[in-house]
C-alpha positions as CSV (number, residue, x, y, z in Angstrom):
1,X,16.8,168.0,105.8
2,X,17.2,169.9,102.5
3,X,17.7,166.6,100.6
4,X,14.6,165.2,102.2
5,X,12.6,168.2,101.1
6,X,13.9,167.9,97.6
7,X,12.9,164.2,97.5
8,X,9.4,165.1,98.7
9,X,8.8,167.5,95.7
10,X,7.9,164.8,93.2
11,X,5.5,163.2,95.7
12,X,3.8,166.5,96.5
13,X,3.6,167.5,92.8
14,X,2.2,164.1,91.9
15,X,-0.5,164.4,94.6
16,X,-1.4,167.9,93.3
17,X,-1.5,166.8,89.7
18,X,-3.8,163.9,90.6
19,X,-6.1,166.2,92.5
20,X,-6.3,168.5,89.5
21,X,-6.8,165.6,87.1
22,X,-9.7,164.1,89.1
23,X,-11.3,167.3,90.4
24,X,-13.9,167.6,87.6
25,X,-14.4,163.9,87.1
26,X,-17.4,162.2,88.5
27,X,-16.8,159.4,91.1
28,X,-18.8,157.0,88.9
29,X,-16.6,157.9,85.9
30,X,-13.5,157.2,88.0
31,X,-15.0,153.8,89.0
32,X,-15.7,152.9,85.3
33,X,-12.1,153.8,84.4
34,X,-10.8,151.6,87.2
35,X,-13.1,148.7,86.0
36,X,-11.7,148.9,82.5
37,X,-8.1,149.0,83.8
38,X,-8.9,146.1,86.1
39,X,-10.2,144.0,83.2
40,X,-7.0,144.7,81.3
41,X,-4.8,144.0,84.4
42,X,-6.5,140.7,85.0
43,X,-5.4,139.5,81.6
44,X,-1.8,140.7,81.7
45,X,-0.9,140.1,85.4
46,X,-0.9,136.3,86.0
47,X,0.9,136.5,89.3
48,X,-1.8,138.8,90.8
49,X,-4.5,136.5,89.4
50,X,-2.8,133.6,91.1
51,X,-2.9,135.4,94.5
52,X,-6.6,135.9,94.2
53,X,-7.2,132.3,93.0
54,X,-5.2,131.0,96.0
55,X,-7.1,133.3,98.5
56,X,-10.4,132.1,97.1
57,X,-9.5,128.4,97.4
58,X,-8.7,129.0,101.1
59,X,-11.9,131.0,101.8
60,X,-14.0,128.4,100.0
61,X,-12.9,125.6,102.3
62,X,-14.6,127.4,105.2
63,X,-17.4,128.9,103.1
64,X,-18.8,126.4,100.6
65,X,-21.1,129.1,99.1
66,X,-17.9,130.6,97.6
67,X,-17.1,128.8,94.4
68,X,-13.6,129.7,93.0
69,X,-13.7,130.4,89.3
70,X,-12.0,132.6,86.7
71,X,-15.2,134.7,86.6
72,X,-15.0,135.3,90.4
73,X,-11.3,136.2,90.3
74,X,-11.9,138.6,87.4
75,X,-14.8,140.3,89.3
76,X,-12.6,140.7,92.4
77,X,-9.7,142.0,90.3
78,X,-11.9,144.6,88.6
79,X,-13.6,145.7,91.8
80,X,-10.2,146.1,93.6
81,X,-8.8,148.3,90.8
82,X,-12.0,150.4,90.7
83,X,-11.7,151.0,94.4
84,X,-8.1,151.9,94.1
85,X,-8.9,154.3,91.3
86,X,-11.6,155.9,93.4
87,X,-9.0,156.6,96.2
88,X,-7.4,159.0,93.7
89,X,-10.7,160.9,93.2
90,X,-11.9,160.9,96.8
91,X,-8.5,162.0,98.2
92,X,-9.3,165.5,97.1
93,X,-12.9,165.5,98.2
94,X,-14.3,167.1,101.4
95,X,-16.4,165.2,103.8
96,X,-19.4,167.2,102.6
97,X,-18.8,166.1,99.0
98,X,-18.3,162.5,100.2
99,X,-21.5,162.4,102.1
100,X,-23.4,162.0,98.8
101,X,-21.6,158.7,98.2
102,X,-21.5,157.3,101.7
103,X,-24.1,155.5,103.8
104,X,-23.2,154.8,107.4
105,X,-24.8,152.1,109.6
106,X,-23.5,152.2,113.2
107,X,-24.5,150.0,116.1
108,X,-26.0,151.4,119.3
109,X,-22.9,150.2,121.2
110,X,-20.8,152.5,119.0
111,X,-23.2,155.4,119.5
112,X,-23.0,154.8,123.3
113,X,-19.2,154.9,123.2
114,X,-19.3,158.3,121.5
115,X,-21.9,159.6,124.0
116,X,-19.9,158.3,127.0
117,X,-16.6,159.6,125.6
118,X,-15.1,156.2,126.6
119,X,-12.9,155.8,123.6
120,X,-12.9,152.8,121.3
121,X,-10.7,150.7,119.1
122,X,-11.9,150.4,115.5
123,X,-10.6,147.3,113.6
124,X,-10.3,148.6,110.0
125,X,-9.7,146.4,106.9
126,X,-8.2,146.8,103.4
127,X,-11.6,146.7,101.8
128,X,-13.5,149.1,99.7
129,X,-12.1,152.6,99.3
130,X,-10.4,152.5,102.7
131,X,-8.8,155.9,102.2
132,X,-12.1,157.7,102.8
133,X,-12.0,156.6,106.4
134,X,-9.7,159.4,107.4
135,X,-12.5,161.9,106.5
136,X,-15.6,160.3,107.9
137,X,-15.3,161.4,111.5
138,X,-17.5,164.4,110.9
139,X,-20.1,162.1,109.2
140,X,-20.0,159.7,112.1
141,X,-20.5,162.5,114.6
142,X,-21.8,166.1,113.7
143,X,-19.4,167.4,116.4
144,X,-16.2,165.3,115.9
145,X,-14.5,164.0,119.0
146,X,-11.0,162.7,118.9
147,X,-10.6,160.4,116.0
148,X,-7.3,158.9,115.0
149,X,-5.7,156.2,112.8
150,X,-2.5,154.3,112.7
151,X,-0.7,154.4,109.3
152,X,2.5,153.5,107.5
153,X,4.5,156.7,107.0
154,X,5.9,157.7,103.5
155,X,9.7,157.3,103.1
156,X,10.2,161.0,102.7
157,X,9.5,162.8,106.0
158,X,8.6,166.1,104.3
159,X,6.1,164.3,102.0
160,X,4.7,162.3,104.9
161,X,4.1,165.5,106.9
162,X,2.3,167.0,103.9
163,X,0.0,164.0,103.6
164,X,-0.6,163.7,107.3
165,X,-1.5,167.4,107.6
166,X,-4.0,167.1,104.8
167,X,-5.7,164.1,106.6
168,X,-5.6,165.9,110.0
169,X,-7.5,168.8,108.4
170,X,-10.5,166.6,108.6
171,X,-10.3,165.8,112.3
172,X,-8.2,162.6,111.9
173,X,-5.1,162.5,114.0
174,X,-2.5,160.3,112.3
175,X,-0.2,158.0,114.3
176,X,2.8,156.4,112.5
177,X,2.8,152.6,113.0
178,X,6.0,153.0,115.1
179,X,4.0,154.9,117.8
180,X,4.3,153.1,121.1
181,X,1.2,151.2,122.4
182,X,1.3,153.3,125.6
183,X,0.8,156.6,123.6
184,X,-2.0,155.0,121.6
185,X,-3.6,153.7,124.8
186,X,-3.5,157.2,126.3
187,X,-5.2,158.6,123.3
188,X,-8.0,156.1,123.7
189,X,-8.3,156.6,127.5
190,X,-8.8,160.3,126.8
191,X,-11.9,159.5,124.7
192,X,-10.2,158.9,121.3
193,X,-11.6,156.6,118.7
194,X,-8.6,154.9,117.1
195,X,-8.7,153.0,113.8
196,X,-6.2,150.2,113.2
197,X,-5.8,148.4,109.9
198,X,-5.2,144.9,111.3
199,X,-6.6,142.5,108.7
200,X,-3.4,141.7,106.7
201,X,-0.4,139.6,107.7
202,X,1.6,141.3,110.5
203,X,4.5,140.0,112.5
204,X,6.4,136.7,112.4
205,X,5.5,133.1,113.0
206,X,4.9,133.6,116.7
207,X,1.9,135.8,115.9
208,X,0.0,133.3,113.8
209,X,-3.6,132.5,114.5
210,X,-6.2,130.6,112.3
211,X,-7.8,132.9,109.6
212,X,-10.3,131.1,107.4
213,X,-8.9,127.9,108.9
214,X,-5.3,128.5,107.9
215,X,-2.6,130.0,110.2
216,X,-1.8,133.6,109.3
217,X,0.3,136.2,111.1
218,X,-2.2,138.4,112.9
219,X,-1.7,141.9,114.2
220,X,-1.9,142.0,118.0
221,X,-2.2,145.8,118.4
222,X,-6.0,146.1,118.6
223,X,-6.1,143.3,121.2
224,X,-3.3,144.9,123.3
225,X,-5.0,148.3,123.2
226,X,-8.4,146.8,124.2
227,X,-6.8,144.9,127.1
228,X,-4.9,147.9,128.3
229,X,-7.7,150.4,128.1
230,X,-10.9,148.2,128.4
231,X,-12.3,150.4,125.6
232,X,-14.9,148.6,123.4
233,X,-13.8,146.9,120.3
234,X,-15.5,147.5,117.0
235,X,-15.2,146.1,113.5
236,X,-15.6,148.4,110.5
237,X,-16.5,147.1,107.1
238,X,-16.6,149.2,103.9
239,X,-18.4,147.8,100.8
240,X,-19.9,149.1,97.6
241,X,-23.6,148.3,97.0
242,X,-23.2,150.0,93.6
243,X,-20.4,151.7,91.7
244,X,-19.2,154.9,93.3
245,X,-21.2,154.3,96.5
246,X,-19.9,153.0,99.9
247,X,-21.6,151.5,102.8
248,X,-19.8,151.9,106.2
249,X,-20.9,149.4,108.9
250,X,-19.6,149.6,112.5
251,X,-20.4,146.6,114.7
252,X,-19.1,145.4,118.1
253,X,-16.5,142.6,118.0
254,X,-18.1,139.6,119.6
255,X,-16.1,138.7,122.8
256,X,-18.6,136.3,124.2
257,X,-16.3,133.3,123.6
258,X,-13.5,134.9,125.6
259,X,-12.9,133.9,129.2
260,X,-13.8,136.2,132.2
261,X,-10.4,137.6,132.0
262,X,-9.6,137.5,128.3
263,X,-6.1,136.6,127.1
264,X,-4.5,138.3,124.2
265,X,-4.9,135.4,121.8
266,X,-8.6,135.1,122.7
267,X,-9.2,138.7,121.7
268,X,-7.2,138.3,118.5
269,X,-9.3,135.3,117.6
270,X,-12.5,137.3,118.2
271,X,-11.2,140.1,116.0
272,X,-10.2,137.6,113.3
273,X,-13.7,136.1,113.4
274,X,-15.2,139.6,112.8
275,X,-12.9,140.0,109.8
276,X,-14.0,136.6,108.5
277,X,-17.6,137.5,108.9
278,X,-17.3,140.8,107.0
279,X,-15.0,139.4,104.3
280,X,-17.3,136.6,103.5
281,X,-20.3,139.0,103.4
282,X,-18.6,141.5,101.2
283,X,-16.3,139.2,99.2
284,X,-15.7,141.3,96.1
285,X,-14.8,144.4,98.1
286,X,-11.8,142.8,100.0
287,X,-8.3,143.6,98.7
288,X,-7.6,140.0,97.7
289,X,-4.7,141.2,95.5
290,X,-2.7,140.9,98.7
291,X,-1.3,137.6,100.1
292,X,-3.2,137.0,103.3
293,X,-1.3,133.7,103.8
294,X,2.4,133.1,103.4
């Protein structure tokens, strides 16, 4: 226990220093710094360039309007780094401060789920400044209900508790990814809105489903939670219409192609289709620095 606390000190100190460093810096300035760093990184990180190039070739096969090119890859690289830089700035901002930089468009179905206190499953994605999602519950609803998110814990338990407590301060209950589906389902049944990052590869070969026409390991958690709770499924996209601004869109996942009694893979396919739609619409904002296909 003592050793773990000692190990957490550098992490906590680093977070504090970052908050101090970025406190008086404008969001737009942080974005510009990220853009400059991204331009440099694009030129000195060939392996990361190759990942983006490969991802774009796969996407282009399904979306001919996407034309892979060095210019497109550089634009994605720079946008990704700008978004990552902004996470450092927005981490220390309150929801009230963030409200000047966020526009939220939510569907009537999502509004109804809040009014009915029926719970919901939000399929989140690694796009835009996804770290701000832990603070937007009060912006989505003036009187925040139960809002939660599944996350990957830090290696140090003490540091993890510190970060989780900071996030929970803004009405977001944090669930480690090891949390049992039963516990997550109970949270949803009690009216909880649960966000799950389920866009990137997850699981082994048995979990593969077509993603932009190529098999990719897909997370089954949102589908399992939907089938267990019958709570509505929503897709959340996060894009930047201009530097230092973010647009949050929450739309229902289209389950119309599923059978009367949907099977898990059918629901996974519907969720995957929602990711494809938002990714192709907001191409530059997706974290294409990650390998979406093995």
